[in-house]
N, C-alpha and C positions, 0 to 999 in steps of 0.2 A: 504494500500500500504506500503510495507517495505521501510526502509530507503534507501537500495541499489537500489530498483526499482525506488524510487523517484529521486535519483541522476541520474540514467540512463535516465529517461524521460527528466530531465533538460538538460542533455548532448545532447540528440537527438534534442531537441528544439533549443539549441544553434547552433548545426550544421545546422539546417534548416534555422535559422535566418541568420547565416553567409553566407549560400549559396544564400539566397534571396538578401543579401546585395551585394554579389559578382556579381549577375546578374542584379543589379538595373540599370536603364537607366541613361544616362548623357545627359544634365546637370540636377542636382536635388538638388543643395545646395541652393543658393539664387534665382536661376532662373531655371525653368523647360522648356523642349522642347515645350510644349503646350503654355506656357506663351510667349516664344520667338516668336512663330508663331502668337499669338494674338497681340503682339506689332508690328510686321511687317505689319499686316493687318490694324492696327489702325493708322499707320503713315500717315500724311496728313489730318487726321480728328480730331486729338486731340492736340491742340496747345502746352500744357505743355510737352507732350510726344515728340512732334517734337523738342522742345527746348532742352530737355535732349539728344535726339539722335544726334542732330546737334553739341552740345557741345562735346559729347564723340567722335564724328567723327573727329572734328577738332583736338582734342588732339591726337587721335590714328593715323590719317593721317600724322601728323607731326612726330610722333614717328617712324612709319614704314619706313620713308625716311632717318632716321639717322642710322649710324652704331650702333649696339648693344654694350653697354658699361656695363660691370660687373666688376668694379674695386675691387682690394683688399682693405678691410677696413683699414682706417688709422686715421680717425678723428671722433670727437664726434657729431658735427653738421655742418661740413663744406661741401664742394662740393661732396665728396665721399658719405657721409651720405645722402645728398639730392638726389644723383643719384640713390641710392638704393630705396629711397622712391618713386621717380618718376617712377622707373622701375615697382614696384608692382602696382602702380595706373594705369599705362599705360597697363600693362598686363591684369589686371582685366577688364578694359574697352574694350580692344581688344577682350578678350574672349567673353564678352557679345555681342559685335557687330558681331562677327563671328556667334554666336548662332542665332542672328536675321537675318543677311543678307546672311550668307553662303559664304562670301567673303574670299577666302583661304589666301589672303595676311595677314589677321588678325590672322588666325590660325597659319600661318607660323611664324609670329612675336612672338606669345606666345611660340610656340615650341622651336624656336631658343633661346629665352631668358631663358626658363627653362632649356634647355640643357647646357647653359653656367653656370648657377647657379649649375647644377648638377656636373659640373667640379670643380667649386670653393669651394662649401660647404665642401666636404670631406677633403680639405686641411686646413680648418680654425680651429683655437683654440680660446682661450679667446681673445676678442677684445683688441687691444693695449691701448685704452682709457677707458677701463672698470674701474668703480669705486668700491665702497664698496657695491653698490646695486647688485641685481641679474644680472649677466653679460650675454652678448650675444656674438655672433661670427660675424655676419654681422654688428651688431650695438653695441654700447657701453653698452646698457642695454637690457635685454631679452624682455622687454615690446615691443620695436620696432620690435624685431625679430618675436614676435607673431603676430603683426599687418601685417608684411610682409607675413607670412604664411596664415593668414586669406584671404588676397587678392590673393595670388598665388594659393591656392587651388580652389578658384572660377574660376580663369583663366584656370587652368588645367581641371576642371570639364566641362567647356564650350567647350573645343577643344578635349576632350577625344575621342569622336567618330571618329574624323578625323585622329588621330595619329596612327602611325604604332605600332604593338605590341612591337617592339624593343624600340621605343622612350618612350612608356608608361613604360616599364620595367626600363629604365634608369632613368626617372624622378621620378618614385615611389621609386626605391631601392637606389638611390644615393642622393635624395633630400627630398621628402616629408616625407617618412617614417623615415629616420634618424633624420630629424628635429623634428618630433613629438616625437620620442623616446628619443631624447636629452632632450626635455622639461620634459618628464615624469621621466627620470632617474636622470638628474642633477638638475632639478628644481621642483622636486615633491612638495616641500614645497610651491612653488608659485602656482602650479595647485590647491592646497588645501587651499590656503590662502584666507581669507575673505577680499578682497581688489580688486580694479579695475584691478591691475596687474594679480591677480588670475583669474578674469573673462575673460580677454583677452587670457591668456594662456590656460584655459580650452576650450575656443571657438576654438582656433587654433588647439588643439589636437583633439577636437571633429570633426571639419570639415575635418581634415586629415583622421580621422577614417572613416567618412562617404564616402569620395571620394575614399578611398582605399578599402572600403568594409570590414573594420577591426572592428568588434564589441568590441574587447578588448580595442582598443584606444577610441572608442566613449563612451563606458561604463565608462572608467576611467575619461573621460571628464565630464560625467554627474554625476557620483557618487563618485568621488575622486579616487586618485591613489590606495588606499587600498580597493576600492569598498565598503566602510563602510558608505557612505552617509554623512560623516562628512566633506568632502571637495568636490571640483568640482562645476560645474555650478549650480545645483539645491540647494545645501547648500548655495552657495554664493547668489543666488537669494533670498533665504529665510532669510538670516542673514543681508544682506546689505540694503534691502528695508523693510521699516515698512509696516504694513497693509494698510496705506494710500498711499504707493508708494514713501515716502520720502527716498532718498538715503543718507546714513549716512555721507558720505564725503562732502556733500553739492552740490549745483546746478551745479557748474562748472565741478566737476568730475562725477556728474550724467550724464551730457551731454556726457562726454567721455565714460562712462560705458554703456550708452544705446546702442552704436553700437554693442558691443559683446552680451549684454543681449538680445536685440531685434533682432539683426541679427541672432544670433544662435537659437533663438526661431523659426524664419522662417525656418531655416535649419532643426530643429527638426520636425517641422510640416510637412515638405516635406518628411522626411525620417522615422520618427517614429510617425505618427499621433495618434497612440494609447495612447501616453503620454498626449495628450490634453493639450499641454503646455500653450496655450492661455486661458485655463480655470483654470490653476493652482492658488491656493489660491484666488479664487474669481476674477480672471482676473488681477493678480498682475502686469503682464507686461504692460497692458493697463493703470493701475493706476500709474505705474512708469512714463510713458510718460506724463500723465496729470499733475502729481505732479511736474514734472520738468518744464513743461510749466507754471504752476502757479508760479514757482520760477524765472520767467522772469518779467521784467517790460514791459509795453506796447510797448516799442521800440524794444523789442526782446532781450535786454541785460540780461544775467544771474545775479542774485543777488550774489555779490562777497564775500560771507562768506567763511572762511577757505582759503586754497590755491586756488586762482582763478585769471585768466587773464581777465581783463575787456573787452578786444576786442571781446570776444566770444559772439555770439548771437544765437538765434534759426534758423539763416540762415545757420548754420554749417551743414556739410554733415551728422553728426550723427543724427541731428534732422530731416533732410529730410528723412532718412531711418526710423526713429522711427515713425514720423507722418504718413508716407505712410503705414507702416506695421500695426499699431494699427487701422488705419482707415479701413483697409481691414478686420481685424480680431476682431474689437471691436464694431461692430454695425454701422459703417459708421457715426460717430459723425460729424455733420455738422460744429461744432465749429473748428474742425481741418482744415477744408477747408480754413478758414480765415488765419491760419498759413501758409498753403501751398501757398495761394495767395501771402503772403509776401515773401515766399521763392522763388517763381517763377520757381521751378524746381521739378522734381519728379525722383524717381529711375527707372532704366531700368529693371524692373522685374514685376511680376504679381501685386504686391502691387502698384507700380507706375502706372501701366496701370489702375487699379481700381480707383485710385485717379484722374488721368487725365481725365478719362471718366466722373467721378462725377463732376469735375470742368467744363467740357464742357457742361454738361446738367444742371448745377445748375442755378436756376432762381434767387436766392438771397443768398449771402454769409453773414452769421451772424458772428460777431466778436467772438473770443475765449472767453469763459465765465470766465474771470478773476473775482475772488471773494474774499471777506474777508473769510479767511480760516485758520484753524489750521492743521498742519501736524505733526503727532506723529513721534518720532524717535525710532529706535531699531526694531529688527526682530519681537518682540511681541508688539511693540508700547508702551513700558513702560519706555523708556529712554529719557524723556523730549520731546521737540519738537520745532517747529518754528511757530510763529503766524504772520499773515499778515492782516492788516486792509486796505481796499481800499474804495475809494469814487470817483465816476465819471466814465466816459467812457474812451475809449482808446485814445482820443485826448488830454485830460488834466487831467490825473488821479492822485489822491493823494494816495500814498502807504506808509504805516508805518509798519515796520517789526521788530520783536524781536526774537533773537536767544537764546533758552534755551535747546539746544540739548545736546547729548553726545559729547565727544571730537571730533570725526570725523576721527579716525584712524591716520595714519601718516601724513595726510594732514590737520589735525585739528589745530585750533588756540586756544590760552589760553584766551578766553573771554567768560564769561557767562553773559547773559542778555544784550548783545550788541544790539544796534538798528541802523536802517538805515531809511532814509526818501527820497522819490522821489516825484517830482511834476513837472508839466510843461514839461513833457517828458525828464527829466534829474535828475541826482543825486543832492540832496541838502545836506543832511548829509550822508557821505560816509564811506565805509569800504575800506581800502587800497587794500585788496586782497593779491596777492602773489608778492614777489619781484623776478622777473624773466623776462628775455628777451628771449622768446621762440625761439629756433633755431638761435639765433644771436651768432655766434661762438666767437666773440670778447668779449662778455659779459659772461664770466665764462663757455664758451662752450655751451651756451644755457641752461645750467642747472639752478636749483634754486640758487640764489645768496646767499652769506653768510648773507646778510642783511635780508633774509627771516626768519632766526632764530633770528638775533639780533634786528630786528624791526617788520616785518609783523606779526609774530606769537605772539609777546608779547602783554599783555593785554592793555598797554598804547596806542597801535596802534588802539584801538577800542573805540567805544562810550559807555563805561561802567566804573564803579568805579574800581580804582586801590587802593590797600591797602598797605601803607608803601613802595611805589615805587617798589613793587614786583609783578610779574605776578601771576594770579590765579593759585593755587596749586603749587606755586613756580616755574612755568614754567617746570614742570616735566611731560612728557607725560604719564608714567605709573600711576602716581597719578591722573592726570586729567581724564584718561580713566576709572577710577573707579567711577567717579562722573558725574552727569548730572543735568540739571535744572529740575524743577518740575512745571507742570501746576498748577496755582492757580485758574484762571478762564478765560474763553473766551466768550465774548458776542458780537455778530455782527448782531443780528436780527433787532434791531432798528437802522436805518441809521442815526438817529439824534444823538445818542450817542453810538458809538462802543467802546469796551474796551477789554483789555486782560491783564493778570497779571501772573507772574511766580516768582518762588523763587529758591534760590540755597544756599547750606550750605557749610561752611568751605572752601570758596575760599582762605581764610587765617585762621589760627588756631582760632577757636572761633568766626568767622565772618559770619553772615548770611545776605543775601540780598533779598529784594523783590522789583520788579519793576512793576509798573502798568502804562499802556499807554491808553490814550483815544483819540478818534478822534470825535470832537464835531462839528456838523453842526448847526449853529445858524445864524439867519438873520443878526446879527451884524458883522459877519465875511464874507469876500469875498469868502474865501475857508475854509474848515473845519480846526478848531483849534486843534493842537496837544498838549496834556497835558501829561507830563512825571513826575511820582512820584517814586523816587527811595529811598527806606528806607534801612538803614544799621544798624544792631544791633550787638554788640560785647561784649565780657566779660572784655575788657579793652580799654583804649584810643588808637587810631590809627590816622595816617594821611590818609585822603581820598582825592583822586583826581578823578574828573569827566571830561574827555575830550570830546569835540565835534569837529569832523573834517568835514569841510564844503567846498563847492565850492561856489565861488562868491567873491565879494569885499565888505569889510566893508565900509559902508557909514555913519554910525552914532553909537555912543556909549555913555553911561553916566558914564562909568568907568573912573576915573581920573588916567590915566596910565602914566608911565615913559617909553619913547621909548629908545631902546638900539641899534640904528642903527650903531653907531660908534664902539661899543664894545659888540658884542653879546657873550653870553656864552650858553653852553648846559644846559638843565634843570636838568640833572642828569648824572650819570656815568655808569649805567648799566640798563638791562631789558627794553631796548628801549628808555629810557630817554636820553641816550647819543646821540641820533640822532635828538633831538628836540632843535632847536635854540629858545631862549627866545628873541623875538623881542620887546616885551613891557610887563609891568606888573604893577599892582596896586591893592589896596584894594577895595573891594566893599563897598558901603555906602548906604545900602538899596538894593532893587531889582536891579540886574545887567542886563543891556539890551544892546544888540548888534544887529544892523540892517545890513543885507547883501543885495547886489544886485546880482541876479543871473538870467541871461536871461532878460526877460521883467517883472520880478516881484521882489518885496521886501520880505524879510523873517526876522522876528525879533525873537531872542531868549531872553526870559526874565526869569531870574532865581532868586528864593528866596534866599536872602543873606543879610548879615550885615557885619560889619567891621572885623569879624572873618574869612570871606571868602576872599581869595586872588585870583585874576584873572590873568592868564598868556595868552598872545597872542604868539602863537608858530608858527614855520615853520619847516617843515621836511628838513633835509639835513646836520645836524651836523655830524662830524666824518664819513664822506662819501668821502674818497679821490678818489674813482673811479667813482664818480657821478652815482651811481647805483640807488639812490632813487629819486622819483619824489619830486619836491619842492612844498609842499602843506601846506596850513594854518590850524590852529586849535585854539580852545579856551580850557583852562583848569581851572576848579574851584577847589580850594584846601581849605580844612579846617581840623582842628584837633578836634576830639570828640570821645566819646565812642559810642554814638548812634547819628545818624543824618538822615535828610531827604533832598535830593536834589529834589526840585520841579521846573520844568521848563515848559514854554510854547513855542511853535514854531508856529508863526502866518504868513501865507502867506498874502500879502496885496499889494494894489496899482498896478501901471502899469508904465513901463518905455518904451518909444519909441524913440530911437535915430534917426530914419528916419524922423518922424514927429516933433521931437524935443519937446516932452512934458513928464512931470513926474507928476503923481498924486498919492495920497495916500501913501506918503513916510512914514508917522508915523503910527504905529500899533494901534489897538483898545486897546489891553492889555497894561497897564502901571504899574501894580503891581502884584506880586505873593508873597503870604505869607503862611507859614505853621502855622496853628493855633494850631494844637495838633497832637501828634502821640504816641500811646501806643499799647499794645497788642490787644486792641479792634479794633482800626482803625486809619486812618490818615485823617485829614481834612485840605484841602488847599483852600485858598481864592484867587480868581482872581479878579482884579479890572480893570474896563474899563475906557477909557478916558472920557466917558459921565456920569460916576458915577454908571453905572450898575455893578453888582457883580455876580459872580458864586461861589458856594461852591461845591467843589468836595470831596465826602466822600467815602472812600475805606475801606473795611474790611481787617484787618490783621489776622483774624481768618480763619480757614478752610472754603473753599467755601460752601455756602449754600444759594440758591436763596430765601429761605423763612425766613431766620434768621432776627430778629429785632436787630438793633444796636442803642445804645444811647451813646453820648459823650457830656460832659459839658465842655465848653471852655469859659473862661472869662465871666461867668454869662449867657452864651447862651447855650441852649441845641440843639444839632444836632441829628436828628433821621433819619434813613433810613432803608429800607428793602432790603435785598439781598446783593450782593457783592459790588456794586458801584452805586452811584447816584449823579446826578448833579442838584443842585437847582439854579435857576436864579432869580434875583431880580433887581428892578430898571429899568429905561429906558435909 
């Protein structure tokens, strides 16, 4: 076949496909006509579907009785901003209800609303509150604009068969098409950007393309504005998610990104099933949902690494869409039904119908399979990762997490090897997350607060070592983005001793770090003991600070501290230190121990230390004149050295019952932690129990090798172990 003939064939095929798109039925984005019919027939027989239908009906019935309001944009997150948000949500739900019920009041509401926007949109230019970010017209940033179009196209798709040709033409030519072309023309870099903003914009453009029957738009959404496959939805899917499904910006933004990624996958499946999107990269869409659910605690809260709002859980609308969709397209995983059971709601589409029917017929709901798991980062899985060790069921699970990922794009924080710990259904060692009051106009317009940069992103805001009071990679995103942690080893086969270890290089010039975490289940402990061994090696002496941010009340400590209640000062002047009040401080004299009361359990931190280690009791809130930061406590261990090892145990113990008025087990089993030796071969740490029992934790500092034999001589004693880590117990 000649080159010219080949081009002609492609052109004819393109015309054929375009014609097929133009004649395609409506609705067919997130909901099809046959699915709407199935939902109508299932009402009254499927409780979850009934609940979703009734909730949508209440919202829409209230909306159709009010005058339509499409105000000119004036604010960033105030009443006008909120009105436009409510409009797109109400339109989308009204469209779905019309498709299900045929009630023309709902179609009329959508039509009238869209016609009002078709009058407003052509008059708009850059939003008056637009900042330096990608600007919008209806909203201050283009991200909100794309979310609006994602919902509006669904509404239009549902009422399309009912509309007159004139109304279709007006809505398409004055609203949907110009919005989509505005994104492609003025924000092409966003459509092609590897970021959640890019995913939303590509989805908005793609849904507009499908609803308009415009293959040019849908192809730009799929393959990038230059059609070179370097941008657009598929490239974003491949680059933002690792082969394990980990989303590089972290769990909070995975939650947000799942709506466009999973929602648009359903749209693609309905319109271009030949792409087999749910089979792409071994079922990556399904893996992404499962990985995101693994990044929640058993109470549904997302692990708040990087920019994250702690209020978000898997009850959010994005996860309802995601769980419903992958249940339908991923082999009907029964573990997802437990999540759906907690959510108590389904989508009003074919996926929601499938889940509602499965829930109705399920004889037994098994909990979601939370597991000790390692998730790789990076499109090819080579940019570090995140490890989680778990013990126990959903009622009272211990979860220990370590972050050794890549930076995480613009929403990343400057912490490598940071840790978090959950127990008793709550945070014990916490990450601050993001400094932001979302949609609270009086708090910086609802945007990220200045303190997000001056505090939340800084290394000292996290549970990891800070070198010379400067953030990792000097707090420079371009530098941090070139580095990531490296997996050392991950072992979770033996529930008695689970372990993980990771390394990172050059967090400061010439400084290398290795952190090893163990969760030890031993009959001497009420709950698994956490052991944390953080080794720092450098080419010269530095000041090393290791903070721990906790929830709870200090009830006991052996640190001889001086309190500064009458005259507090900030711990430092920059890089987050300026926000930490020093409430008390004092030198360690042997192992430093602090016992906390959190909920109905005690938690003791015991750290190997001597008089060269200084302990600071801190509280967040210094240099915060607008009261933007939460007032939360912390501990910080400081020492000067060239090389050092911070070895710490975290032991849950005892019980406190304020109702029955008893307290038992106030004192921990572990009373001593000592670093016996550490060199290029390994690190040996000794734990001493109150009853005289001892544990020796031996960790390799060489490359991981499960079959390697290790020998270290310490103070006349020879320690031998095989593999990466071993725990020896002695004494009773």
